[in-house]
N, C-alpha and C positions, 0 to 999 in steps of 0.2 A: 334108351338105357337098359340096361340086364341087372337086376338084382342077384347077388350070389350070397349063398347063404354062408360062407367062409368071410366074407367082409361087412356082413350088416347082422342086426338086431333079429331079422327074422327068423322064423322055424322055415323048413325046406317047404311045407305045402303054403304056407303064407307067400314067400316069394315067389313061387310057382303062379299063386293067385293075381300077384302084383303084375308079373311079366305078360301074364293074360290081360289084364284089363287096362293098364299104362297105355300103350300103342293104339288104344281103341279111344283114347280121351283127348277131347278139342285142347286149346289150349285154356279157354275159359274154366272148365272143368279141374284142370291141374293147378291154376290159378286160385279157385274156389277151395279145393280140397288143400293146398297147402295155407291158405289163410285159415282154415278150420282147425287144421291140426296146430299152428301155432297157437289161435286162441285158446285152444283147450289146452295149450300145455302151460300157457300166462296165466289162465284162471286155475289152475289146479291147486286142491288147496294142500296136496301131498304130491310128493315125486312119483306115485303113481298114476299110468296113463289114464286118461279119461277113458270109460267102460265103454261109451258111444265109440270111440274109436278102435278101443279094443278088439269090441263087437265087431265092427265093419271089416275086420282084418281077418275072420274067422268064414270058415267055406260057405256056411249058409246063408251071413248076413251079406257077401259078397254077390250070392245067389238073389236073394231078395232085391238087392238094390240094382241088380243089372235088370230085374224085371220094371221097378218103377222109372228108371230113365228110358226103356223103350219106348219110343216115340214114332207116330205113323209117320211115312215115307209121304213127302207132297211134291207132286209133280205140276210144274209151272208150265203152261203151252202159250205161246203168245202168235197172233196173225197182225202182220206191222206193216204197213205199206210207208209212212214216212218215218218212223223209227219212234214214236211216243210207245206203244204198246210194249215194245223191245226196251224203252228205257224204264218204264214201269216196274214190269216183271225182271228185271235185273234188281231194282229196290227192294222189289219184295222178296226176292230170294236171299238178298244180302240181310233182310229184318228178321227171316225166319231162320238163317244159318247161325245169326246171332242168339238165337234163342234156342239152340242146339237141334233145331228140325235138321233131317238128312232131306235134300232138295236136290230134285232133276228140272233143270232148266233146258227148254228146248223150244226152238222155232217149230211150228206145229208141221211143216213138211218134212224136218229134219226126224220128225218122233214116228216111230214104228206104229204104226194104228195098231196092231192085233196086239201091241204089248198094252193098251188099253185096260184090259180085263183083270190085268193085273196091279193097276194103278188105286190105291186108297183113298188119298186127298188131291182133287184135280181142283187148279185154277186156270182159268182161261182168260185172255186180256186179248181182245180182237178190236180191230177197227172195222169199218164198212166200206165198201170202195167202189165207187162208180154209182149205178143204179142198185144198189144194195147189196152188191155182189163180195164176196170174202176177198182180201188181201191176196195179191197172187201166190203167196209163202204161207198161207192157209190152204188152197185149193183142194190139194189132194186129201188132207185129214177132212175137211169139211165134206167133200163127195163120199169119202168112206163112212163117215158117221151117218150120213144120210141114206147110205146104202143097206141092204139086204145083210149084207156082210158084217155090219155094226153088231156086236156083242151084247148080249144082256149085261146091265150094270148094276144089280141090285145092291153092290157091297160097295157103290162107288159115292163117296159123298165130293160136292162140286159148290164151285161159285164162278160167278162170270162178270168181268169188268167190260163193258161195252163201250168204245169211243167211236163219235161220230160227229155230224153239224146237224143241229136242227133246221138248218134253211133248207135241206134236202127233205124229198119225201119219205124216202127209205129210212129213216133217221136210227141208228143203231142196229140197223135189220139182221145182220150178220150176230152180232151178240145174242141179240133176242132168237134166232133160231138154233144157236147152239145151247142155249139155257131151254128152250123146249125140248130140244132133240134129248139131250141128258136125260130130263126129266121122262120121257116115252122110256127110255131105256133102261128105268128103272132107279136112276141116281137120286140122291136126297142133295137137297141144297144144305152148304157148309151156311151161307150167308144169302140173302135175296142179290139177284143181279143189280147192278147199279148202272144206269146210262149215263153216258157223260157226255156234254155239249164240247164246244173248243176251248170253255176255261174251264179244264177238265181236273185242275189241281186239286181244289177242295173235295169234290165228289168223290174222285180217287182215292184221295186220304181217308175220306170216311170208309170206302170199303175195305181198305186194308186196315186199318183198324179194325173195324168189324169181322173180318174174317180172323186176324191174328187172335182176338179176344174169345171166339168161338173155338178154335184149335186150342188155346192155351187152360181156357176152360175144362174141353174134352179129356185134355191131358193132366189134369193138376199139378202145372206147372209148378216147380219149387221155386217160388218167388226169392226167396232169401239167395240162391243161386244166380236170380236173373238180376237181381240189385248188384251182387258182387261183380258179376262181368261188366254192368254199365258202370260200374265205378272205375273200372281197368281202362276204360276207355277214354281218349283224349276230350278234356273239357274245350267244346266248341266255340265257347264263348271267349277263350285265350286266343283262338286263330282266326284269322281272315277266312271267312266261308268261300269255296270254289266257287267259281262264276258259273252259271249254269241258269237253267229255264227260270229257276224261281228266285235266281239272284244272278240279272243278266250284267254284261259288263259294259259299259260305256266307250264303245270304240268312236275313235275319230275318223272323219273320213279325210282321207290324202289327196285321191284324186274322184272327178265326177265328169265322165266323159261322154257325150253322143256319140254311139256307135254308126249311127245311119248318117249319109250323105244329104245334101241337100236336095230337097225337093221329093225325099222319101215319105210316105204314108205314116210311118210308124216312127217310134222314138225310143231308140234301147239305150239303156244307159251301161255303162262298164265303172263300177265303185271299187275301190279299192280304201279298204279299211285298215288302221293300226291295230293289232291286237297287243304291242309291248306290253309286257307286265301284266297280262291275263292269264299265263299258265294256259291257254287255251289249246288245243291239239286236235288236228281232223285229217281225213285221209280222203283222197280223190274219191266222190260218191257221197260224200256227208253233205249235210246243208246247215246253210247259217239261219238262223230264226232270229227275226228282227221285230220287236214290239214298237208297232206305228205309235204314232199320234194322230187325233184326226184335226181337220183343216181348222184352225181358228174362224174363218170365215163363216164354214157350215155351223162352227159351235156358236159363233154369235147369232146365227140366225135364227138358230132353236131356241134360244135363250131370248129373243126379242119377239118372236110369233107364241110363246109359252108364258110371257110377262114376267119371268123368273128374275129375282136378285142373283147375278154372276158373283156376288160377294157370300150368299149363304153356305154356310157350312153344312155338308153332307156326307153321309158313311159312306166308305168305300171298300169296307171289308167286315168280315163277319165279326172281328176284334172292336167294330164301332170307332174306328180310325176315321176322323175327320178332315175333309179338303174344301177349301172354297169350290163353289159349283162350276163354276169355267174352267177351272183346274180338271176337278174329277172329269167332266164331258171330253177333255182335250185329251188326257193321258189316260183312261182308266175306263171308261163305259163305251159300247159299239153304239152309233147312232146313224151309222151307213147303211145297215141291212136290215130286213125284217124276215120275222120267222115266225111259223103259226102260234108255237107257246107263248111268244110276246103277243101275239094281238090275242092271245086267249087270257093274257094277265090284263092287260089292256082293258079287254070288255070288262074285265071282272072291276076294275077301277072305274070305270065309266056309265056302266051300264045300257053303253049306246045300240040300240036296236038293231041299226044298219050294220055295224061290226059283228053283233051275232049272228045276223042272217049270214055274213060274210064267211065268216068260220066255219059254217056247217056244209057248205057249198066247195066242196073239194076242187073243181074247176076254175070258179071264179076266183077262189084263193090263190091258186098257183098262179095265176096271169096277174094277181094285183101286188105279189110279192115281186115278182121280177121288177127289177130296176127300181127300185121306190126302197125311201129312207125315210127314219123318224120326222122328218120336216113334212113329207107328204101324208104320213100316218095320221099326224095332228091335225094338219091343215082340212084332211078330207075328212073327219070325223068329227070334227069341231071338239078336241079334246083339251081346252086352254085352262082348264078348271082344275087340273091335278097339280097338288103342291110338288114342288121340285122334290121334296125328300121322301116321296109316294113312287115317282116314278122311278126315282133312282134305285130303288130298292129292286124292280122288275127288271133293270136292262143286264144284260150278261156283259161281262169284261171284254174288251177289245183282243180278240185272239191273235197270236203273234204269225207273221206271214214267214213261209221255209221257200228259199232259195236256194237251190243247187248250186255249191261251191265251185267257182270257176279258174280255181288257183290250186298249187300245189305248195304245200308248208315245206317241203322241201326247197325247192325251187325259188320261196317267198317267204323266209324266216320273218315271224313275227307279222304277216299281214294276210289279209284275206280278201278275194276278189269275188264282186258279184256280178251277174249279167240280168237286167233290170227293163221288161219291157213297159212302158207307159200306157196304164188303161186309162182310155177317156171314151165317153159314148154320151150322146143324147138319149133322154129317156123322159116321157111323161114332162115333156115342155122346159126341164133344166137340164144344164150340161153336169156330166156326173165324171168323179176322177177317182182311181183306186187308192184307198187307204194309205197304203203303205206305197205302192208305184209314185204316187202323187207325192207323197214328204221326199221321195228319194230323187224323183226328176223336177219337182218344181220349187220345194220349200229347204233343199239341203244343199249346202255349199261346203268344199272343202276347208277343215276349221271345226264345223260344225259333228254332233257326236249321233250313235245311233246305238239304242241298248239292244244287245245281242246273246246269242247263246250258239252254241252248236248242236246241233241235232244228229247224231249218228244214225247212219243207214246202212246196215249189213246186207242189205236186197241189191244192192249195187255198187258192186265191188270189183275192182279189177282182180284176173285171175292170178292166185298164187305163183303158178309158175308163168314164169317172164317168158318163155318163148311159146305160148299159148296164142292165135292168132286173134286178133280184136275186130269186131265190125261194129261201128257207131253210129247209130242211127238217131236223127234229131233234126226239127224244124223250129227257126225263130232262136228264142233263149234255150231252148232245148239242147242246145249247143254247147250250153255252159259246161257241165261235168267233162266234157270231151277236151276242152282247153285245159282243165286240173288232170286229166288220164295220161295229156301227151306231156306236159310239164314235167309230171311224175316219173314216167317213162324216159324222158330224155336225162331226166336227174340221176335215175338208177342205170343207166344203160341196158335197158329192156330190149331183146333181139328179136321177139315176136314181131311178126306183120301187123299193120293198122291199117283199117279202112273205114273213109269217113263218108256218110251219105249226109249230103244237108241240103235244108231247104227252105227258101225265104221269096220275097215278091220279086225284088227286081235285083240283078247283077251289079249295076252300076252303085246304086244306095243302101243295100241291105245284105250285101256278103260280111257278115261280121264275123271280125277276126281274120279279115283275107290275106294279110300280111303275112300273118304267124302260120297259119295253116302253109301258104306256099314256102316259107320259111323250112317247116319242117318235112315237106315234101322233099324240098331240095336237099335236105339234109339226111332223110331216110327215118324220120322217127315217125311219119307216116308215110303209109307205102302205097296206097293209091285213094283217090277222093273222087266223087262224084256229086256234082251240085244240080238243084233243080230251082229253077226262078220261075212263078209260076205266071206271072203277070208280063213277062217280056215275050211270050209267045201267045199267038191267037187260040190255042188251045193250051189250057192250064196244065202243067206238067208238075209233080209233085214226086218225093223222096221214093215211093211206092213204086211210081212207071220208070225212074233209074235202077232201084232194084230188078224189076223185072228185066229190063234191057240186058243186065249184067246176071242174070238168073244162074246160066252155068258156071259161073267162076264162083259165084257166091254159093251155090249148092257143093262146089269144089270144095271152098271154106270151111262150110258147113260139117261136110266129112271127113277134114283133117281136124275137127277138134275145136273148131273156132266158137270163143264166146260171143253172144250178140246182145247188143246193150241198146233199149229204146227209150229215149226222153221227151217230152213234149206233151202236147195235148191228148188226153186218153180218148174222148168221145169221138174224135177223129182221125187224125193223124196217126195214133198209137193202134189204134183199131184198124186202121186201114193196115198198116206195118205188118200187121200178125196176118191180115186174111193173104197180103200178099206173100208173108212167108209161108203159107200152108200151101198157095198155090206153087211157088217153087218147089217144093217138097216135092207136092202130086207129080209136077211135069216133068222136074229133072231127075227124081227118084223113082218114077214109076209107082207111086204109093196111092193107095185108095185114100179118101177121106179121112177115113177111121186112122190109119198108119200114120197119117202126116201129123194130124192131132194127138195120137200118142208118142209120134218123135218130138214132138213141141213140149208135151208133157216133161218128158224125160228129161229134155235140155234144160227144163226149169229144175226139175229135182237135182240135177247136174250142177247146177247154178251157171249155165251157159246161157239161159235167155234171162236176162233180167232188164226189169221196166223202173222206171221213174217216172211215173205218169200224173198228170193234174187236172 
């Protein structure tokens, strides 16, 4: 819109000022201004314009108003492995923009590190990967920040939200190191770092509110403007909230099939879930989160050992909602894993000397935590006198389990498919079963429902260019996303070549989705496939061995711009695959070790080397 003097009541200089300001205003600012003018007109005692409005149109008033509305730009950088930090960063960005902040939102490795010295307010959200390492998409930024090239940041204000798992030794390590390093470079904290466990929702929300409060206080936000903008937003109470992690969808199980043949050492389930009516959408590479329930047998054993009343009402959240104890232990609280923070809280409740000794001995503690659960803890240290309501307060919520989606939404509308391996093992004289895998394999039938949500994963996506060659490397259930990849590519008629490396134990019993791979090979959707079955030969053969056997062709694909995907166990398979890629680059490309590593780093920056590892 352009104001013209000839068809408006404004003077020439007023019209020019309006034409300068209006294009820079947000929709919320325009709504507020129109409401303000209407209110001023309706309450005026005479036909004379409100002096405040008239003054606002004068050149000097516009200049002052522009200064008052100037806000510092907020930069949000995230390092995310499973997508939690990415989702939280997106939500934070939306909240800031709703309050008229200018926001830059970026994955760490997409952000130009040298621009850091120009940043005013920095928010970092990061998970911790492996043994205290940064996520793949944060490595380059992390290395820069901890190098001598990092600039002094005396004018920077910052805050860090760290996500982790307290059952690991290096809990939230990456976030702690970012927080410390930014302080060393001269930055000042907007708000103290918050470390979040697997049940991160509440502490993350507290961090968000704390950061927003500090930012708003520092810029003296116009509260009336904020209330006006909020009043224009749809009333959430009148609409069905979208299904999400905080509001999971109850998906009915359509199929639950064992993919392994008779005599296999493994049990791998193919689940098909009904998403009709959920409006949930996903892309190949995304994950499905499942909120599992504890095995009722284990819950009853714990109640019996502790001599609790299963019908006692106990609080399940900070709002004080009460539920029967058995229900709370089944659907809300984690009882199958132990962490150091939990043992420390239990020690405070019980004052058990032996438990206190265990906590301070790091090696003994690490050995004790492995493979034990809450029943082991209370039996080993005689903790039967703690009331249920007190014990419940120190337990963390059952964290959702994430599974790579094994289907394309375009190929299977209103459905999502999963590939889940049953986790079973013996430890400390008892048989153990994975919480979620046990529920899906042993306690779920077609017709039952699972509480699910979509977890976006922008770090594991097919190339935008459909002609780009694709190399897919996975073992066991790590093959799941590649089924989704090929279903999608078949649906959209992608032309680029595809190459699958797959490994398992036995060809006869463990070749997951064998018929589908063979069909795609015949039809050309899959160009090549190399498989490794480690227990079928006297000498174990894994996917990395097949890669070395085809090293010349594999290197040629890399030279032609192929994108490489790795999915599966991080500690062994993914680590060995990366070592093999480096070896191939050195041998076939005549590269030094440093050159090979740099080549892989560049591939990662170009999103040609993506990993979904666990």
